[in-house]
C-alpha positions in Angstrom: -39.4 -15.3 14.5 -36.0 -16.9 13.7 -35.0 -19.4 16.5 -32.6 -17.7 18.9 -33.4 -14.2 17.6 -34.1 -11.3 20.0 -37.8 -10.5 20.6 -39.2 -7.5 18.7 -39.3 -4.4 20.9 -42.6 -2.4 21.2 -42.6 1.3 20.4 -42.1 2.5 24.1 -39.2 0.0 24.4 -37.7 1.3 21.2 -37.9 4.9 22.5 -36.2 3.9 25.7 -33.4 2.2 23.8 -32.8 5.3 21.7 -32.8 7.5 24.7 -30.1 5.3 26.3 -27.9 5.8 23.2 -28.5 9.5 23.3 -27.4 9.5 26.9 -24.3 7.6 26.0 -23.2 10.1 23.4 -23.9 13.1 25.7 -21.7 11.5 28.4 -19.0 10.7 25.9 -19.0 14.2 24.6 -18.7 15.7 28.1 -15.8 13.4 28.9 -14.0 14.1 25.6 -14.7 17.9 25.7 -11.0 18.8 26.0 -10.0 16.7 23.0 -12.9 18.2 20.9 -12.0 21.7 21.8 -8.4 21.1 20.7 -9.3 20.6 17.1 -9.6 23.4 14.5 -13.0 25.1 14.5 -14.0 23.8 11.1 -13.4 20.2 12.4 -15.2 20.6 15.7 -18.5 19.2 14.6 -16.7 16.3 12.9 -14.8 15.6 16.1 -17.9 15.7 18.1 -19.7 13.3 15.7 -16.7 10.9 15.8 -16.9 10.7 19.6 -20.7 10.1 19.3 -20.2 7.3 16.8 -17.6 5.5 18.9 -19.8 5.8 22.0 -22.9 4.4 20.1 -20.8 1.5 18.7 -19.8 0.3 22.1 -23.3 -1.4 22.3 -24.7 -4.3 20.2 -27.3 -2.5 18.1 -28.5 -5.5 16.1 -31.6 -6.1 18.3 -32.5 -2.5 18.0 -31.9 -2.6 14.2 -34.2 -5.6 13.8 -37.0 -4.0 15.8 -36.7 -0.6 13.9 -36.9 -2.4 10.6 -40.0 -4.2 11.6 -41.8 -0.9 11.9 -40.4 0.3 8.6 -38.0 2.8 10.3 -34.3 3.5 9.7 -32.2 0.7 11.0 -29.3 3.1 11.9 -27.1 1.7 9.1 -26.7 5.2 7.6 -26.1 7.3 10.7 -22.3 7.6 10.5 -22.1 11.1 9.2 -24.7 12.6 11.6 -25.1 10.4 14.6 -27.0 12.6 17.1 -29.4 14.1 14.7 -30.1 10.7 13.2 -30.9 9.2 16.6 -33.1 12.2 17.5 -35.0 11.9 14.2 -35.6 8.2 14.7 -36.7 8.8 18.3 -39.1 11.5 17.2 -40.5 9.2 14.6 -40.9 6.4 17.1 -42.6 8.8 19.6 -45.0 10.1 16.8 -45.9 6.5 15.9 -46.6 5.7 19.5 -48.8 8.7 19.8 -50.5 8.1 16.5 -49.1 11.2 14.9 -46.9 11.7 11.8 -44.0 14.1 11.3 -43.5 15.5 7.8 -40.2 16.0 6.0 -38.0 14.2 8.5 -35.2 13.3 6.1 -33.9 16.8 5.0 -31.4 17.5 7.8 -29.8 14.1 7.5 -27.8 15.2 4.4 -25.7 17.7 6.3 -23.1 15.3 7.6 -22.5 13.7 4.2 -22.1 17.2 2.7 -19.3 17.8 5.2 -17.6 14.6 4.0 -18.0 15.7 0.4 -16.5 19.1 1.1 -13.5 17.5 3.0 -13.1 15.1 0.1 -12.8 17.9 -2.5 -10.5 19.9 -0.3 -8.0 17.1 0.2 -8.3 15.1 -3.1 -9.3 17.7 -5.6 -11.9 17.2 -8.3 -12.5 14.2 -10.5 -12.0 14.3 -14.3 -15.3 13.8 -16.1 -18.8 13.7 -14.6 -19.4 9.9 -14.7 -17.7 9.1 -11.4 -17.1 10.6 -8.0 -14.3 8.4 -6.7 -10.8 9.8 -7.4 -8.0 7.7 -9.0 -4.6 8.0 -7.4 -1.6 6.5 -9.3 1.9 5.8 -8.1 4.4 7.4 -10.5 7.2 5.0 -11.6 10.8 6.2 -12.0 10.2 6.4 -15.7 7.8 9.3 -15.2 10.8 11.5 -14.3 12.2 11.0 -17.8 9.0 10.6 -19.8 6.6 13.5 -20.1 4.7 11.4 -22.6 4.0 8.7 -20.0 2.6 11.2 -17.5 0.4 12.7 -20.2 -1.0 9.3 -21.1 -1.7 8.6 -17.4 -3.5 12.0 -17.2 -5.6 11.3 -20.3 -6.5 7.9 -18.9 -8.1 9.4 -15.8 -5.4 10.0 -13.1 -6.7 12.5 -10.6 -3.9 12.3 -8.1 -0.2 11.5 -8.8 1.5 9.8 -5.9 5.3 10.0 -5.4 6.9 7.6 -2.9 9.8 9.4 -1.2 11.3 6.0 -0.3 12.5 5.9 -4.0 14.3 8.2 -6.4 15.6 11.6 -5.5 14.4 15.2 -5.2 15.7 15.9 -8.7 13.6 13.1 -10.1 10.6 14.1 -8.0 10.9 17.7 -9.4 10.7 16.3 -13.0 7.7 14.2 -12.2 5.9 17.1 -10.5 6.7 19.5 -13.4 5.1 16.9 -15.8 2.0 16.6 -13.6 1.6 20.3 -13.2 1.7 20.7 -17.0 -1.3 18.5 -17.6 -4.3 20.3 -19.0 -6.6 19.0 -16.2 -5.7 19.8 -12.7 -4.1 16.8 -11.1 -3.1 16.8 -7.4 0.3 15.7 -6.1 0.6 13.4 -3.0 4.0 12.5 -1.6 4.6 9.6 0.8 7.2 10.1 3.5 9.4 7.0 3.5 9.1 6.3 7.3 11.3 3.9 9.2 12.3 0.8 7.3 12.0 -2.7 8.9 13.6 -4.9 6.3 16.0 -7.8 5.9 19.7 -6.9 5.4 22.0 -7.7 2.5 23.3 -11.1 1.4 26.7 -11.8 -0.1 26.7 -11.3 -3.8 26.2 -14.3 -6.1 28.2 -15.1 -9.2 28.0 -12.8 -12.2 26.4 -15.4 -14.4 23.6 -15.2 -17.0 21.8 -18.3 -18.2 20.4 -18.2 -21.7 18.5 -21.2 -23.2 16.7 -22.0 -26.4 13.0 -22.8 -26.6 12.1 -26.5 -26.7 8.9 -28.5 -27.5 7.2 -31.1 -25.4 9.7 -33.7 -26.6 12.7 -31.6 -25.6 13.6 -30.7 -29.1 14.8 -27.2 -29.9 11.9 -25.3 -31.5 13.7 -21.9 -31.6 17.3 -21.1 -31.1 18.4 -18.7 -28.4 19.4 -15.3 -29.7 21.4 -12.6 -27.9 23.0 -9.3 -28.9 26.7 -8.9 -28.1 27.0 -5.2 -27.7 30.3 -3.3 -27.3 30.0 -2.1 -23.7 31.0 1.5 -24.6 28.0 1.7 -27.0 25.4 0.8 -24.3 23.6 4.0 -23.3 23.4 2.8 -19.7 23.0 -0.3 -17.6 22.3 -3.3 -19.8 18.7 -4.5 -19.7 18.8 -8.2 -18.7 15.0 -8.6 -18.4 13.4 -7.7 -21.7 14.2 -9.1 -25.2 16.3 -8.8 -27.2 18.8 -9.7 -24.5 21.9 -7.5 -24.8 25.2 -8.8 -23.3 27.9 -6.2 -23.0 31.3 -7.2 -24.4 34.7 -5.7 -24.9 36.9 -5.9 -28.0 34.0 -6.1 -30.5 34.4 -2.8 -32.2 37.9 -3.6 -33.5 36.7 -6.7 -35.4 34.8 -7.4 -38.7 32.2 -10.1 -39.0 29.9 -11.5 -41.6 26.7 -13.5 -41.2 27.5 -17.2 -40.6 30.7 -16.6 -38.7 31.2 -18.7 -35.6 32.5 -17.9 -32.1 33.9 -20.6 -29.8 33.8 -20.5 -26.0 33.6 -22.5 -22.8 30.7 -21.3 -20.6 30.7 -20.9 -16.8 30.3 -24.7 -16.4 33.3 -25.5 -18.7 30.9 -26.7 -21.5 32.1 -26.0 -25.1 29.7 -23.8 -27.0 29.5 -22.4 -30.6 27.7 -19.2 -31.3 26.7 -18.3 -34.9 26.5 -14.7 -36.2 22.9 -14.1 -37.5 22.8 -10.3 -37.8 25.1 -7.3 -37.8 24.8 -3.7 -36.8 26.9 -0.7 -35.6 28.4 -1.7 -32.3 26.7 -5.1 -32.0 26.3 -8.5 -33.5 23.5 -11.0 -33.0 24.4 -14.6 -32.3 22.3 -17.7 -32.0 22.9 -21.1 -30.4 20.9 -24.3 -29.7 22.4 -25.3 -26.4 21.9 -23.7 -23.0 24.8 -21.4 -22.2 25.9 -19.8 -18.9 27.6 -16.5 -19.7 30.1 -15.3 -17.1 31.8 -12.0 -16.5 35.3 -12.0 -18.2 34.3 -15.1 -20.2 36.3 -15.2 -23.5 34.7 -15.7 -27.0 37.2 -16.8 -29.6 36.9 -15.6 -33.2 38.1 -17.4 -36.4 40.8 -14.7 -36.7 42.2 -15.6 -33.3 41.1 -12.4 -31.7 39.2 -12.6 -28.4 36.0 -10.9 -27.3 35.5 -10.6 -23.5 32.2 -10.6 -21.7 31.9 -7.3 -19.7 30.2 -6.8 -16.3 27.1 -9.1 -15.8 24.6 -8.8 -13.0 25.1 -10.8 -9.9 22.7 -13.8 -9.5 20.3 -12.7 -6.6 20.9 -14.8 -3.5 18.5 -16.1 -0.9 18.0 -18.0 2.3 15.9 -21.2 1.7 13.7 -21.2 4.8 11.6 -24.1 6.0 9.3 -24.6 9.0 11.3 -25.5 12.0 14.4 -23.6 10.9 16.0 -20.8 13.1 16.6 -17.4 11.7 19.1 -15.2 13.5 18.3 -11.5 12.8 21.4 -9.4 13.3 21.9 -5.8 14.2 25.0 -6.0 12.1 24.0 -5.2 8.5 27.0 -6.8 6.9 26.2 -9.1 3.9 25.6 -12.6 5.1 26.1 -15.9 3.1 23.2 -17.5 1.4 22.1 -20.7 3.2 19.8 -23.5 2.0 19.4 -25.1 5.4 19.0 -23.6 8.9 20.2 -21.9 10.9 20.1 -18.8 8.8 21.6 -15.4 9.5 20.5 -12.0 8.0 20.6 -8.4 9.1 17.6 -6.4 10.3 17.5 -2.7 9.3 15.7 -1.3 12.3 17.7 -1.1 15.5 14.7 -0.5 17.7 13.6 -4.1 17.1 16.5 -5.2 19.3 15.4 -3.2 22.2 11.6 -3.4 21.9 10.9 -7.0 20.7 10.3 -9.7 23.3 10.4 -13.5 23.4 7.0 -15.1 22.5 6.0 -12.3 20.0 5.1 -13.0 16.4 7.3 -12.0 13.5 6.6 -12.2 9.8 8.8 -11.9 6.7 8.1 -10.9 3.1 4.4 -10.0 3.3 3.7 -12.9 5.7 5.1 -15.7 3.5 7.3 -16.7 6.4 5.9 -16.7 10.0 7.8 -17.2 13.2 7.9 -16.7 16.9 10.7 -14.9 18.7 12.7 -17.2 21.0 15.5 -14.9 22.2 16.3 -11.2 22.0 19.7 -9.7 22.8 21.2 -6.3 21.9 22.8 -7.9 18.8 20.5 -10.5 17.5 16.9 -11.9 17.6 16.5 -15.6 17.2 13.3 -16.7 15.5 11.8 -20.1 15.2 10.0 -20.5 11.9 6.5 -21.9 12.3 5.2 -21.5 8.7 7.1 -21.3 5.4 4.9 -22.7 2.7 4.8 -26.4 1.9 8.3 -27.0 0.8 10.0 -23.8 2.0 10.2 -20.2 1.0 13.1 -18.1 -0.5 13.9 -15.1 1.7 15.9 -12.4 0.0 17.5 -9.1 1.0 15.3 -6.0 1.3 12.2 -7.9 2.2 9.7 -6.5 4.8 9.6 -7.6 8.4 6.5 -7.2 10.5 6.3 -7.3 14.3 2.5 -7.2 14.9 2.8 -7.8 18.7 5.7 -5.4 19.3 5.4 -1.8 20.3 8.2 -0.1 18.5 9.3 3.0 20.3 10.4 5.0 17.3 8.9 8.1 15.6 7.1 7.7 12.3 9.1 10.6 10.9 12.7 9.7 10.3 15.7 12.2 10.0 15.6 11.5 6.3 11.9 12.4 6.2 12.6 15.7 8.1 15.3 16.5 5.5 12.8 16.0 2.6 9.8 17.7 4.3 10.7 21.2 3.1 10.7 19.9 -0.5 7.4 18.1 0.1 5.8 21.2 1.7 6.8 23.4 -1.2 5.7 21.1 -4.0 3.0 18.6 -2.8 -0.7 19.1 -2.2 -0.8 16.3 0.3 1.7 14.5 2.5 1.1 10.9 3.3 2.4 9.8 6.7 3.8 6.3 6.6 4.2 4.0 9.6 2.0 6.3 11.7 1.0 4.5 14.9 -0.1 7.1 17.5 -1.5 10.5 17.9 2.0 11.7 18.9 3.2 10.8 15.4 0.4 12.9 13.9 1.3 15.8 16.3 4.9 15.5 15.2 4.0 15.9 11.5 1.7 18.9 12.3 4.4 20.6 14.3 6.9 20.1 11.4 4.4 21.5 8.9 3.6 24.5 11.1 7.3 25.2 11.4 7.5 25.2 7.6 4.5 27.5 7.4 2.8 24.8 5.2 -0.8 25.2 6.3 -2.1 24.7 2.8 -0.9 21.1 2.5 -3.2 18.2 3.4 -2.2 15.2 5.5 -3.1 11.6 5.0 -2.6 8.9 7.6 -1.5 5.5 6.2 -3.0 2.8 8.3 -0.6 -0.1 7.8 0.0 -1.6 11.3 -2.1 -3.1 14.1 -1.2 -0.3 16.4 -2.3 2.3 13.9 -5.7 0.6 13.4 -6.3 0.5 17.1 -5.3 4.1 17.6 -7.2 5.5 14.6 -10.0 7.4 16.5 -7.4 9.2 18.7 -5.2 9.9 15.6 -8.2 11.3 13.7 -9.0 13.7 16.5 -5.3 14.8 16.6 -5.3 15.2 12.8 -8.4 17.5 13.0 -6.1 20.2 14.5 -5.0 20.5 10.8 -7.0 21.5 7.7 -7.3 18.7 5.0 -7.2 15.3 6.6 -7.5 11.8 5.0 -6.8 8.1 5.7 -5.2 5.6 3.4 -6.0 1.9 4.0 -2.8 0.1 3.3 -4.6 -3.2 3.0 -1.5 -5.4 2.2 0.4 -4.4 5.3 -2.8 -4.6 7.4 -3.5 -8.1 6.2 0.0 -9.2 7.2 -0.3 -7.5 10.6 -3.8 -8.5 11.6 -4.2 -11.7 9.6 -5.8 -12.1 6.1 -9.0 -13.4 7.6 -9.5 -10.1 9.4 -8.8 -7.8 6.5 -12.4 -7.5 5.2 -13.7 -6.7 8.8 -10.9 -4.2 9.5 -11.4 -2.2 6.3 -15.1 -2.1 7.0 -14.5 -0.6 10.4 -12.0 2.0 9.0 -14.6 3.0 6.4 -17.3 3.4 9.1 -15.0 5.3 11.5 -13.8 7.7 8.8 -17.3 8.4 7.6 -18.3 9.3 11.1 -15.4 11.7 11.3 -16.2 13.0 7.8 -12.7 12.0 6.7 -12.1 10.9 3.0 -10.6 7.4 2.6 -8.1 6.1 0.0 -8.5 2.4 -0.9 -5.0 1.1 -1.5 -2.7 -1.9 -2.1 -2.8 -4.3 -5.1 -5.8 -2.7 -6.8 -5.8 -4.2 -10.4 -2.2 -5.2 -9.6 -2.2 -8.2 -12.1 -3.5 -5.9 -14.8 -0.9 -3.3 -14.2 1.9 -5.9 -14.2 0.8 -8.3 -17.0 -1.9 -6.5 -19.0 -4.7 -9.0 -18.0 -6.7 -8.6 -14.7 -7.9 -11.5 -12.6 -11.6 -11.8 -12.0 -11.2 -11.3 -8.2 -9.3 -8.1 -8.5 -12.0 -6.6 -10.8 -14.5 -7.2 -8.1 -12.1 -5.7 -5.5 -11.7 -2.6 -7.6 -15.5 -2.2 -7.8 -15.7 -2.3 -4.0 -13.2 0.6 -3.9 -16.2 2.8 -5.0 -17.1 2.9 -1.4 -14.0 5.0 -0.7 -13.3 8.6 -1.8 -10.2 7.5 -3.8 -8.6 4.3 -5.1 -4.9 3.9 -5.5 -3.1 2.1 -8.3 0.5 1.0 -8.0 3.0 1.1 -10.9 3.5 -1.4 -13.6 4.2 -1.7 -17.4 0.5 -1.6 -18.1 -0.4 1.2 -15.7 -2.2 3.3 -18.4 -4.5 0.3 -19.2 -5.1 -0.2 -15.5 -6.1 3.5 -15.1 -8.5 3.2 -18.0 -10.0 0.0 -16.6 -10.4 1.4 -13.1 -12.1 4.6 -14.3 -14.5 2.5 -16.3 -15.3 0.2 -13.3 -15.8 3.2 -11.0 -18.1 4.9 -13.5 -20.3 1.8 -13.9 -20.5 1.2 -10.1 -21.3 4.8 -9.4 -25.0 4.3 -9.8 -25.1 1.1 -7.7 -22.9 1.6 -4.7 -21.9 4.3 -2.3 -21.2 3.7 1.4 -22.3 0.1 2.3 -24.4 -0.2 5.4 -24.2 -3.3 7.6 -25.6 -4.7 10.9 -24.0 -2.9 13.8 -22.6 -5.3 16.3 -20.4 -3.9 19.0 -17.3 -2.2 17.6 -14.7 -3.9 19.8 -11.6 -2.6 18.0 -12.0 0.9 19.3 -12.5 1.5 23.0 -14.3 4.7 24.2 -12.4 4.8 27.5 -9.1 4.6 25.6 -10.2 7.4 23.3 -11.0 9.9 26.0 -8.4 8.9 28.6 -6.0 11.6 29.5 -2.4 11.0 28.3 0.0 10.9 31.2 
């Protein structure tokens, strides 16, 4: 025996330990009877099984598991979907061994609970395309999908099973266009719509100068290897906002259409720094000229370009240079209720708005606060009705740029705000009419779930499914109670927002937390969506990292995997479907040693709400 390991139980001791567990679940079921009876009839057995699972997981089962394995019996690692029957079957087997008897065909009934999960999966998430995988692929639709039926068709052909629309972006008109394109796909693709929820973000910063830097390519010796090239386009000829990100770079100008050029002509100017620059015409076209230059040039709104004829071309509106606060450990950040634009600062103290007013009434001194997905960590020093003063305790090695519209997390703060905002309530009728599933963002309590159910009942939208997005510490800790509340509805699912959870709970806890959510949802027969940064590098750059391929493979343990948007999203869908097909024969629900499940407390679950 391994030093320090528990002694192996004999068969009578194993039987006694199993009877204790059965007694635990009977007591828990009795105490939670009112909650169980409140759910819809078709969810009642699932609710009962969820209570059984939480009750069993209050104990450390590892000594029992080791002893059962020694006798070649089930180690309880696959009991989630049918807890009581599994324990009874194992107890009967132990008793039969103790009495020298054998029971035949003891495994048949154990499939029933998993069949319930599969039924619930199909009801909520629809059916997968093809027969080589069972895990659904959910894909976030970009804004371009509202204007490109072709893009949606390519996504559908690549293997998209569920199209996700984030109501925090775009408008109902654009959502309608997206949905029409999805509904027109030859294979049935479900539509899931995320409610925006309350926004806890940094406020605006004062605009920067309207300057655009363009530089030539240089070799290792600093010599120009390729001249810089830009298109000067008559601003009235641009179909919309100029694209300053992708080549060829188009700079809007005024006065071009009245002039005539030939290749080789030169334009003279002084750039934003007062440096003299010469631009040479290298190509011509209707409404534009291409110019090249070999010295770095800072173009400025209203900058004048002189032609040989003496006429002047004027640079039109350029984008503002994004501003930021440069935050270092030890700095102070003043979060303001006032959302007026604040000046950019490169040394503390810094001042910036906070979009959520509830933070100024609910946050307390000593609580943690995180910015921009945890890149900056601080501790609250002072809270008033108008500002929160934060001491920065971590901000990279040399500091971090904090920009407007970056997320703020308050993992220690109980924010007394509903998950459904007034804007969400305004959009819910549209969602109820058009979506197959509504995803509830920022859900943190069973009251939030009840609020959504009440709204859907008011809209007579019983056909629509609901998915709880678990993205905060409070949501994770409240998950069992929220699941029981959600079971008053028809289709129910859970989305693991792993990025937000990692920020809230700490990156070192993410692997543990997602395991516990998977276990708990399997016990409740609730399908899970594995979300956040799946094949993110592939979707953005066209080339995946090795780590994210492994991560995508682990998503096979959930009922669906979500991809975010990116220029290479079609390639990401194709890659994910291939990974899921290959993993289908190797991995389903992972089973692990069952130490006490301390994140969920049975007494909290069954306690009466005052």
